[in-house]
ZAMARGU-4260 file (C-alpha; in steps of 0.2 Angstrom, whole numbers, plus 5000, padded with zeros to 4 digits):
<rodrens>
0) 5147/5123/4938 | 5133/5110/4931 | 5118/5099/4934 | 5122/5086/4946 | 5114/5069/4943
5) 5103/5062/4958 | 5108/5043/4954 | 5126/5045/4954 | 5130/5063/4959 | 5139/5068/4947
10) 5142/5084/4938 | 5133/5080/4920 | 5135/5096/4911 | 5130/5116/4910 | 5113/5111/4900
15) 5097/5102/4906 | 5098/5093/4890 | 5115/5084/4895 | 5107/5079/4911 | 5092/5072/4905
20) 5102/5062/4892 | 5114/5055/4905 | 5100/5048/4916 | 5092/5039/4901 | 5110/5033/4895
25) 5117/5029/4912 | 5104/5025/4924 | 5087/5021/4911 | 5079/5033/4919 | 5067/5042/4905
30) 5052/5052/4905 | 5041/5038/4906 | 5051/5035/4925 | 5041/5043/4941 | 5053/5049/4952
35) 5067/5063/4950 | 5076/5072/4964 | 5085/5088/4961 | 5102/5090/4968 | 5105/5107/4963
40) 5110/5121/4975 | 5105/5110/4991 | 5087/5107/4985 | 5079/5091/4986 | 5065/5092/4979
45) 5058/5075/4973 | 5044/5075/4955 | 5034/5060/4951 | 5034/5068/4932 | 5049/5072/4919
50) 5041/5087/4915 | 5038/5097/4931 | 5056/5090/4935 | 5063/5100/4921 | 5052/5115/4924
55) 5058/5117/4941 | 5076/5116/4933 | 5075/5128/4920 | 5066/5141/4932 | 5074/5138/4946
60) 5094/5130/4943 | 5100/5137/4928 | 5115/5135/4924 | 5119/5140/4906 | 5104/5135/4897
65) 5102/5142/4878 | 5087/5156/4877 | 5074/5153/4867 | 5076/5158/4848 | 5066/5174/4842
70) 5054/5175/4829 | 5066/5181/4818 | 5076/5169/4806 | 5092/5174/4810 | 5102/5160/4813
75) 5117/5164/4826 | 5132/5161/4819 | 5138/5150/4833 | 5121/5139/4830 | 5121/5137/4811
80) 5132/5124/4809 | 5126/5120/4791 | 5131/5138/4784 | 5149/5135/4797 | 5164/5135/4784
85) 5172/5122/4793 | 5172/5104/4789 | 5157/5096/4796 | 5165/5080/4802 | 5155/5074/4817
90) 5142/5079/4828 | 5153/5079/4843 | 5163/5092/4838 | 5148/5106/4840 | 5144/5096/4856
95) 5162/5099/4863 | 5161/5117/4858 | 5144/5118/4867 | 5150/5112/4885 | 5169/5109/4885
100) 5164/5104/4903 | 5154/5089/4900 | 5167/5075/4901 | 5165/5057/4896 | 5151/5060/4883
105) 5149/5053/4866 | 5134/5065/4860 | 5132/5052/4843 | 5127/5038/4855 | 5118/5051/4868
110) 5107/5059/4857 | 5103/5047/4844 | 5103/5029/4854 | 5085/5036/4858 | 5080/5035/4841
115) 5083/5017/4839 | 5067/5007/4835 | 5069/4995/4849 | 5071/5008/4863 | 5055/5018/4855
120) 5047/5002/4858 | 5048/5000/4874 | 5043/5016/4878 | 5029/5017/4870 | 5026/4998/4876
125) 5028/5007/4895 | 5016/5022/4891 | 5003/5008/4884 | 5006/4998/4898 | 5001/5011/4911
130) 4986/5017/4902 | 4981/4998/4904 | 4984/5001/4923 | 4972/5011/4924 | 4957/5005/4935
135) 4949/5022/4928 | 4949/5020/4911 | 4941/5006/4898 | 4951/4996/4885 | 4940/5006/4873
140) 4947/5022/4880 | 4966/5015/4882 | 4965/5011/4861 | 4957/5030/4858 | 4970/5037/4867
145) 4984/5027/4860 | 4977/5032/4843 | 4975/5048/4845 | 4993/5049/4853 | 4999/5041/4838
150) 4993/5051/4825 | 4998/5065/4836 | 5016/5062/4836 | 5016/5057/4817 | 5010/5074/4813
155) 5021/5082/4824 | 5037/5074/4818 | 5032/5073/4801 | 5031/5094/4800 | 5048/5095/4810
160) 5055/5083/4796 | 5048/5094/4783 | 5054/5110/4789 | 5072/5104/4793 | 5073/5093/4775
165) 5068/5109/4766 | 5081/5119/4777 | 5095/5106/4772 | 5089/5110/4753 | 5089/5126/4753
170) 5107/5126/4761 | 5111/5114/4748 | 5115/5101/4762 | 5102/5088/4761 | 5114/5076/4752
175) 5127/5074/4765 | 5127/5055/4775 | 5122/5067/4791 | 5107/5074/4783 | 5101/5057/4777
180) 5103/5049/4794 | 5093/5064/4801 | 5080/5060/4788 | 5079/5042/4794 | 5077/5046/4811
185) 5064/5057/4808 | 5054/5043/4799 | 5059/5030/4812 | 5051/5044/4825 | 5036/5046/4816
190) 5032/5026/4816 | 5036/5024/4834 | 5019/5018/4837 | 5018/5008/4822 | 5026/4990/4830
195) 5012/4991/4843 | 4996/4998/4835 | 4985/4982/4836 | 4979/4972/4849 | 4988/4957/4843
200) 5005/4965/4842 | 5003/4974/4861 | 4999/4957/4870 | 5013/4948/4859 | 5026/4961/4866
205) 5020/4959/4883 | 5020/4941/4884 | 5038/4940/4875 | 5044/4954/4887 | 5042/4941/4901
210) 5031/4953/4912 | 5015/4947/4908 | 5009/4932/4917 | 4991/4929/4908 | 4979/4922/4920
215) 4974/4906/4914 | 4953/4903/4914 | 4949/4885/4925 | 4934/4875/4921 | 4922/4873/4936
220) 4913/4855/4936 | 4897/4861/4929 | 4889/4873/4917 | 4875/4886/4917 | 4863/4894/4904
225) 4862/4909/4898 | 4852/4918/4881 | 4860/4921/4865 | 4849/4929/4852 | 4851/4925/4833
230) 4857/4940/4823 | 4846/4934/4808 | 4830/4929/4816 | 4831/4938/4832 | 4825/4923/4841
235) 4830/4920/4858 | 4838/4902/4865 | 4846/4895/4879 | 4864/4890/4878 | 4876/4881/4888
240) 4890/4889/4895 | 4904/4880/4905 | 4906/4887/4921 | 4926/4895/4925 | 4935/4905/4936
245) 4951/4915/4933 | 4969/4909/4940 | 4984/4916/4942 | 5000/4904/4935 | 5009/4904/4952
250) 5026/4898/4948 | 5031/4911/4935 | 5022/4927/4946 | 5033/4920/4959 | 5048/4920/4950
255) 5046/4937/4942 | 5042/4944/4960 | 5057/4936/4968 | 5070/4943/4954 | 5063/4961/4952
260) 5076/4973/4958 | 5077/4974/4975 | 5068/4960/4980 | 5077/4948/4988 | 5089/4960/4995
265) 5074/4965/5007 | 5069/4947/5010 | 5087/4943/5015 | 5088/4959/5026 | 5073/4957/5035
270) 5078/4939/5038 | 5091/4944/5046 | 5083/4953/5060 | 5075/4935/5066 | 5092/4931/5074
275) 5092/4946/5083 | 5074/4950/5088 | 5067/4944/5105 | 5052/4951/5106 | 5035/4945/5098
280) 5035/4955/5083 | 5033/4952/5064 | 5047/4939/5061 | 5040/4927/5074 | 5032/4917/5060
285) 5046/4918/5050 | 5058/4911/5067 | 5046/4897/5067 | 5048/4891/5051 | 5041/4873/5045
290) 5056/4872/5034 | 5070/4881/5042 | 5084/4870/5036 | 5084/4877/5018 | 5077/4895/5011
295) 5059/4896/5009 | 5046/4909/5006 | 5031/4910/5018 | 5014/4916/5010 | 5000/4924/5018
300) 4984/4920/5010 | 4968/4932/5009 | 4952/4925/5003 | 4935/4937/5003 | 4921/4942/4992
305) 4919/4959/4985 | 4902/4967/4978 | 4907/4973/4961 | 4889/4984/4958 | 4879/4996/4969
310) 4875/4989/4984 | 4858/4995/4985 | 4856/4994/4967 | 4844/4977/4959 | 4861/4968/4953
315) 4867/4965/4972 | 4874/4948/4973 | 4874/4943/4957 | 4892/4950/4952 | 4898/4947/4966
320) 4915/4940/4966 | 4928/4933/4977 | 4946/4937/4976 | 4960/4929/4984 | 4976/4938/4987
325) 4993/4933/4992 | 5008/4943/4999 | 5026/4938/5005 | 5027/4937/5021 | 5044/4937/5025
330) 5045/4957/5020 | 5047/4972/5031 | 5030/4980/5037 | 5033/4995/5025 | 5032/4984/5010
335) 5018/4975/5014 | 5009/4990/5016 | 5008/4995/5000 | 4995/4987/4986 | 5007/4983/4977
340) 5013/4971/4987 | 4997/4962/4985 | 4995/4949/4973 | 4979/4942/4963 | 4978/4924/4965
345) 4964/4919/4959 | 4945/4929/4954 | 4928/4918/4955 | 4911/4921/4956 | 4903/4922/4973
350) 4888/4911/4967 | 4899/4898/4957 | 4908/4895/4975 | 4889/4892/4983 | 4885/4880/4968
355) 4903/4869/4966 | 4911/4875/4984 | 4926/4886/4988 | 4935/4868/4986 | 4933/4867/4969
360) 4940/4885/4967 | 4955/4882/4976 | 4961/4863/4971 | 4971/4871/4959 | 4978/4884/4968
365) 4984/4870/4981 | 4993/4860/4968 | 5001/4877/4964 | 5008/4880/4981 | 5013/4859/4984
370) 5022/4860/4966 | 5031/4874/4974 | 5034/4868/4990 | 5041/4850/4985 | 5051/4858/4971
375) 5053/4876/4975 | 5056/4890/4964 | 5072/4890/4954 | 5077/4914/4957 | 5096/4920/4951
380) 5098/4936/4958 | 5113/4946/4964 | 5109/4944/4983 | 5101/4925/4980 | 5103/4911/4968
385) 5097/4894/4972 | 5079/4887/4976 | 5067/4892/4986 | 5055/4884/4996 | 5035/4891/4995
390) 5024/4888/5010 | 5008/4895/5018 | 5011/4903/5034 | 4993/4909/5037 | 4977/4912/5028
395) 4968/4928/5033 | 4951/4936/5031 | 4936/4942/5037 | 4927/4929/5050 | 4914/4922/5038
400) 4928/4920/5025 | 4939/4912/5035 | 4924/4900/5042 | 4920/4896/5023 | 4938/4892/5016
405) 4942/4883/5033 | 4929/4872/5032 | 4919/4878/5049 | 4901/4882/5050 | 4896/4899/5040
410) 4880/4905/5053 | 4887/4915/5069 | 4871/4910/5077 | 4874/4893/5078 | 4878/4883/5093
415) 4897/4881/5090 | 4903/4896/5078 | 4922/4898/5086 | 4935/4891/5072 | 4948/4892/5087
420) 4940/4880/5101 | 4922/4871/5101 | 4913/4881/5115 | 4895/4881/5114 | 4884/4894/5113
425) 4876/4896/5130 | 4896/4896/5137 | 4903/4907/5125 | 4890/4921/5130 | 4896/4922/5146
430) 4914/4917/5144 | 4930/4929/5151 | 4945/4918/5149 | 4949/4906/5137 | 4949/4886/5139
435) 4963/4878/5133 | 4954/4860/5133 | 4942/4866/5121 | 4954/4872/5109 | 4954/4863/5093
440) 4967/4852/5087 | 4970/4838/5073 | 4965/4824/5082 | 4948/4834/5087 | 4948/4838/5068
445) 4945/4820/5063 | 4935/4815/5077 | 4924/4831/5073 | 4923/4823/5053 | 4916/4808/5059
450) 4905/4813/5070 | 4897/4824/5054 | 4887/4835/5066 | 4890/4852/5062 | 4877/4859/5074
455) 4887/4851/5089 | 4906/4854/5082 | 4904/4868/5070 | 4911/4860/5055 | 4905/4857/5041
460) 4918/4848/5028 | 4937/4844/5027 | 4943/4860/5019 | 4957/4856/5005 | 4969/4868/5013
465) 4971/4850/5023 | 4980/4845/5009 | 4993/4858/5009 | 5010/4855/5015 | 5016/4861/5031
470) 4997/4867/5035 | 4982/4863/5042 | 4966/4872/5047 | 4967/4870/5065 | 4982/4880/5064
475) 4978/4893/5057 | 4973/4905/5070 | 4972/4923/5062 | 4960/4935/5070 | 4952/4950/5058
480) 4955/4966/5073 | 4948/4975/5060 | 4930/4967/5057 | 4933/4962/5077 | 4937/4977/5085
485) 4931/4992/5073 | 4917/4987/5066 | 4912/4974/5080 | 4914/4975/5099 | 4920/4993/5097
490) 4906/5001/5088 | 4893/4990/5098 | 4900/4995/5114 | 4902/5014/5109 | 4882/5014/5107
495) 4880/5007/5122 | 4889/5015/5134 | 4883/5033/5124 | 4867/5027/5127 | 4869/5025/5143
500) 4875/5041/5149 | 4864/5049/5139 | 4849/5040/5150 | 4857/5046/5165 | 4858/5063/5158
505) 4878/5064/5160 | 4879/5070/5142 | 4866/5075/5126 | 4869/5068/5107 | 4871/5086/5104
510) 4885/5088/5114 | 4894/5073/5108 | 4890/5076/5089 | 4897/5096/5093 | 4914/5089/5099
515) 4915/5079/5083 | 4912/5091/5071 | 4922/5105/5084 | 4937/5093/5087 | 4954/5098/5082
520) 4962/5081/5069 | 4975/5090/5064 | 4984/5083/5049 | 4985/5065/5055 | 4967/5061/5058
525) 4956/5075/5047 | 4956/5061/5034 | 4946/5048/5047 | 4935/5061/5052 | 4921/5052/5061
530) 4903/5055/5054 | 4890/5063/5067 | 4879/5050/5075 | 4863/5048/5073 | 4849/5046/5088
535) 4842/5029/5078 | 4860/5022/5080 | 4859/5024/5097 | 4841/5016/5099 | 4848/5001/5089
540) 4864/4993/5097 | 4866/4978/5086 | 4863/4988/5070 | 4879/4993/5061 | 4886/5010/5063
545) 4888/5022/5049 | 4908/5024/5050 | 4921/5015/5041 | 4935/5007/5052 | 4948/5020/5048
550) 4934/5033/5055 | 4928/5021/5072 | 4947/5020/5076 | 4948/5038/5076 | 4931/5039/5087
555) 4936/5026/5098 | 4954/5035/5103 | 4948/5054/5102 | 4933/5051/5111 | 4939/5051/5130
560) 4949/5070/5124 | 4932/5074/5116 | 4918/5073/5131 | 4929/5066/5144 | 4926/5084/5154
565) 4909/5081/5154 | 4911/5062/5162 | 4913/5062/5181 | 4928/5052/5187 | 4923/5034/5191
570) 4908/5032/5178 | 4908/5013/5177 | 4901/5014/5160 | 4915/5025/5155 | 4927/5014/5163
575) 4920/5001/5150 | 4925/5010/5138 | 4943/5016/5143 | 4946/4996/5147 | 4942/4991/5129
580) 4955/5007/5123 | 4965/4999/5135 | 4963/4982/5126 | 4967/4989/5110 | 4984/4998/5114
585) 4988/4980/5115 | 4980/4973/5101 | 4985/4988/5089 | 5003/4985/5095 | 5015/4979/5082
590) 5029/4974/5096 | 5024/4965/5113 | 5034/4957/5125 | 5028/4941/5133 | 5022/4951/5148
595) 5012/4961/5138 | 5002/4946/5130 | 4998/4940/5149 | 4993/4957/5154 | 4983/4956/5140
600) 4973/4941/5142 | 4971/4949/5160 | 4964/4964/5154 | 4952/4955/5141 | 4944/4945/5156
605) 4942/4962/5165 | 4935/4970/5150 | 4921/4954/5148 | 4915/4954/5166 | 4912/4973/5168
610) 4902/4971/5153 | 4893/4956/5159 | 4889/4967/5175 | 4884/4982/5168 | 4872/4976/5154
615) 4864/4960/5163 | 4851/4959/5150 | 4864/4957/5136 | 4877/4943/5132 | 4894/4944/5125
620) 4894/4941/5106 | 4904/4931/5096 | 4918/4944/5091 | 4918/4946/5110 | 4924/4930/5112
625) 4935/4929/5097 | 4945/4942/5108 | 4948/4927/5120 | 4961/4918/5108 | 4970/4934/5105
630) 4985/4931/5116 | 4987/4915/5109 | 4987/4922/5093 | 5000/4934/5096 | 5013/4922/5105
635) 5011/4910/5089 | 5010/4922/5077 | 5018/4939/5082 | 5006/4954/5083 | 4991/4953/5074
640) 4990/4969/5066 | 4999/4963/5053 | 4986/4948/5047 | 4971/4962/5049 | 4961/4965/5034
645) 4962/4984/5032 | 4977/4984/5018 | 4967/4968/5009 | 4951/4977/5008 | 4958/4994/5002
650) 4965/4981/4987 | 4947/4979/4985 | 4946/4996/4977 | 4955/4994/4960 | 4943/4979/4955
655) 4927/4992/4961 | 4933/5005/4951 | 4937/4994/4936 | 4920/4987/4937 | 4911/5004/4938
660) 4919/5012/4925 | 4920/4997/4913 | 4900/4994/4915 | 4904/4974/4908 | 4899/4960/4916
665) 4900/4947/4902 | 4915/4939/4909 | 4919/4950/4922 | 4931/4938/4930 | 4943/4938/4914
670) 4941/4956/4915 | 4946/4960/4933 | 4961/4947/4933 | 4968/4953/4914 | 4967/4971/4920
675) 4975/4967/4936 | 4989/4959/4928 | 4993/4973/4916 | 4994/4983/4932 | 5009/4971/4938
680) 5016/4972/4921 | 5016/4988/4924 | 5024/4988/4940 | 5036/4978/4934 | 5041/4986/4919
685) 5043/5004/4928 | 5052/4994/4942 | 5039/5001/4954 | 5036/4985/4964 | 5043/4986/4983
690) 5050/5003/4979 | 5048/5018/4993 | 5057/5031/4985 | 5055/5046/4997 | 5045/5061/4991
695) 5050/5078/4994 | 5038/5094/4994 | 5042/5112/4985 | 5053/5123/4999 | 5069/5134/5000
700) 5087/5133/5004 | 5093/5143/5020 | 5107/5141/5031 | 5108/5132/5047 | 5110/5149/5056
705) 5093/5155/5051 | 5083/5141/5060 | 5078/5143/5079 | 5089/5135/5091 | 5101/5131/5078
710) 5115/5130/5091 | 5107/5117/5100 | 5106/5103/5082 | 5124/5111/5075 | 5131/5096/5082
715) 5119/5083/5075 | 5125/5091/5057 | 5145/5091/5058 | 5147/5107/5047 | 5147/5124/5051
720) 5132/5136/5052 | 5134/5143/5035 | 5128/5126/5027 | 5115/5127/5015 | 5101/5114/5020
725) 5085/5112/5009 | 5068/5116/5018 | 5052/5108/5013 | 5036/5110/5016 | 5032/5092/5018
730) 5040/5074/5015 | 5034/5057/5013 | 5045/5042/5020 | 5041/5025/5016 | 5023/5032/5011
735) 5019/5042/5028 | 5019/5062/5026 | 5025/5072/5037 | 5021/5091/5040 | 5027/5104/5052
740) 5017/5105/5067 | 5014/5085/5066 | 5021/5077/5083 | 5032/5063/5082 | 5038/5049/5096
745) 5055/5051/5095 | 5061/5040/5109 | 5057/5033/5125 | 5065/5035/5143 | 5075/5023/5153
750) 5059/5020/5159 | 5048/5016/5145 | 5040/5032/5144 | 5036/5040/5127 | 5046/5057/5125
755) 5037/5066/5110 | 5042/5080/5099 | 5033/5093/5087 | 5041/5095/5071 | 5045/5112/5069
760) 5056/5113/5051 | 5058/5098/5038 | 5079/5098/5036 | 5086/5089/5021 | 5103/5088/5020
765) 5114/5078/5007 | 5099/5067/5006 | 5094/5064/5021 | 5079/5069/5031 | 5079/5075/5048
770) 5065/5084/5058 | 5069/5099/5068 | 5057/5097/5085 | 5051/5104/5101 | 5051/5093/5114
775) 5036/5091/5125 | 5039/5085/5145 | 5028/5072/5148 | 5019/5074/5166 | 5010/5055/5165
780) 4996/5047/5156 | 4979/5053/5162 | 4968/5040/5160 | 4951/5048/5160 | 4956/5055/5143
785) 4966/5041/5138 | 4980/5052/5134 | 4998/5057/5138 | 4998/5074/5147 | 5013/5085/5140
790) 5020/5103/5145 | 5028/5112/5131 | 5049/5116/5134 | 5061/5126/5124 | 5072/5111/5120
795) 5075/5109/5101 | 5083/5094/5093 | 5086/5085/5077 | 5078/5070/5073 | 5084/5057/5060
800) 5070/5052/5051 | 5075/5034/5051 | 5077/5033/5069 | 5058/5036/5076 | 5052/5025/5087
805) 5034/5025/5076 | 5031/5031/5062 | 5015/5036/5064 | 5012/5055/5066 | 5003/5063/5080
810) 4994/5079/5086 | 4994/5088/5102 | 4979/5094/5109 | 4969/5105/5123 | 4956/5097/5132
815) 4939/5105/5134 | 4940/5108/5151 | 4941/5125/5157 | 4957/5132/5167 | 4966/5115/5161
820) 4981/5123/5151 | 4990/5106/5148 | 4991/5097/5132 | 4985/5079/5126 | 4991/5066/5115
825) 4982/5052/5111 | 4993/5037/5105 | 4988/5025/5094 | 4995/5010/5100 | 5007/5004/5113
830) 5025/5000/5110 | 5035/4987/5120
</rodrens>
């Protein structure tokens, strides 16, 4: 009997102290770590804090823990080693007597190695880096917490030291070597924070650790004037200050990222899928690598402006910052969805980019990338050792940001506003199919530059990005479906459709808002529940809709189920919405075929043509036109959902919170860059980068026979019905949470029809997560509701979490139509 280590699955002793010492000594898992898994008695619950993990062990899995001593001064003979008449030769005797089953232990090392100064300093540094990485804390608060914690630890250890030495003196053993060594350990523990008690010592440690890549202040070609007050006279004078921006050196940053544990392993494994993949998936850009003859890593750059203050305040646009991020495009999608995989490359003031041009900021970035494209970066890991060449696969962003950084016109009311083609405004307003003859290319780009007429060509300047090796702006074909669809065409058309339905007295706005507020969104969509629609929004269709992008996606998908029973069959306005949703099924899909892309082209043509027919007094917007180029972009890049702005804009949250908390804008670019690099430093120190630990919630252990329908799933476990399994209330797998009641797309039939199952229980057995699901029979696709019609069955199945066809959980609901006993599932996209 004993506690089981979740790292090596070995039994390490009957005392929690032995388990934690084993984790620290053998696996470098300590109190600052953020992942612990219980493996005792079939339990697989996970914890983010060591204190919670230890409390769980003591409350639920006691394996012979020592009882808490009473308030009396009586010391049991077995523990009173100071008065033991036997010779005290080493501490190992005592520990061996306490636990004869603990093998391969050297308690001297196990107990006292943690008191070595370097180990303590490393742990203090990890604690400090975590504080500095918090965007909700100012540095003054960090210093206050650090100093107070230092004093508290010193006081506690000092009190324990005095009591211990007093006891040893009373027993006459204060001069033995072991007592002097114990006193020394107390002194070291009391001074653990002194090695990092100043800002200079802290920065010196982080720099020498190699995990902090400090931002570099890069000058811009100009100065600005600021007011400076004389401290003695009080007079104010204008002082010229060099304009600068903050840049992160790319070579040391990439070297750290690529050499972090697990990174090259994930890259190698993902690239291996290229040779086996024949569909248009996320490996398409890797199969078309510009340097296939040598190992390389493609980068995906992102540029966007972000408002740091209240957008309704008086300082709007004064402190607006431009941010350039990058990700490694050769990582699997589950890694790229994590915000920790989005790295900062540069921070600049948006006003400076307008004054000096964005190329003044990009020049040093381009030089860094070209150097890495020519000389590469040296990587030495267990999975790869050699030189990796770096190249830019694509640059993404919103339409304004992309037009700005690529050199195109930044006004979307001009005569030529498309960065894919040279279509003019009159044709763009009615065009429903892409014209290959108008597409931009390198030769046409040069002639447009010579012409120097942005009104006619839509090209303002030669972008410095054309100096990049293996890159040209005419080959940058990434669209932004978040702004084009969710905050553009989708929001625009849903207001037009609802206004038309209301004006024809098919529905009322009160009915729509009632359905929005009363609809059953389930677990998966409750966080993105749409807001009600105000009458003023429908009166001005060109205005923005008061919904976030996630809310808009939820509203578009579920609106047919909300109000579909009120709409008569054959309504043309309703047909326009259904055509848009059909297009979105393909646009948002993470895996497509060539036939699906061809069909998407015709779907967009049909949708645009119907729009012009229904609203002859209106014209197609520029975002309508951008949709014409989606099919071509998918053929070149794979699914364009992997290039949208959603996750990059979520990254802005770190900087917005930090700006609101610090309220210091004297050198805001430096503040933002430095604090972000401290966040990366913490992730590297704690080895959190690119890690997706499974998280398992609270639950209970039970036998398979107690699960409903266990006879149908017993063969999936290859064990008897008395096998003990852990039943948690929820789990997280690769960042997605699953709970009983959620519906999953578990498989596809031979005909390609989706097969659904609703989670009845979650089972964890031997650290493997399985879902016990009750299957649904598919009756067909109900296009009027734009959902799959299903009926329940009694079939129970067991699904491994790693075998899911799609990781997004769904929700089964009933329609509002009276007498309809069927159930419906609205899918996020279609898989091909």
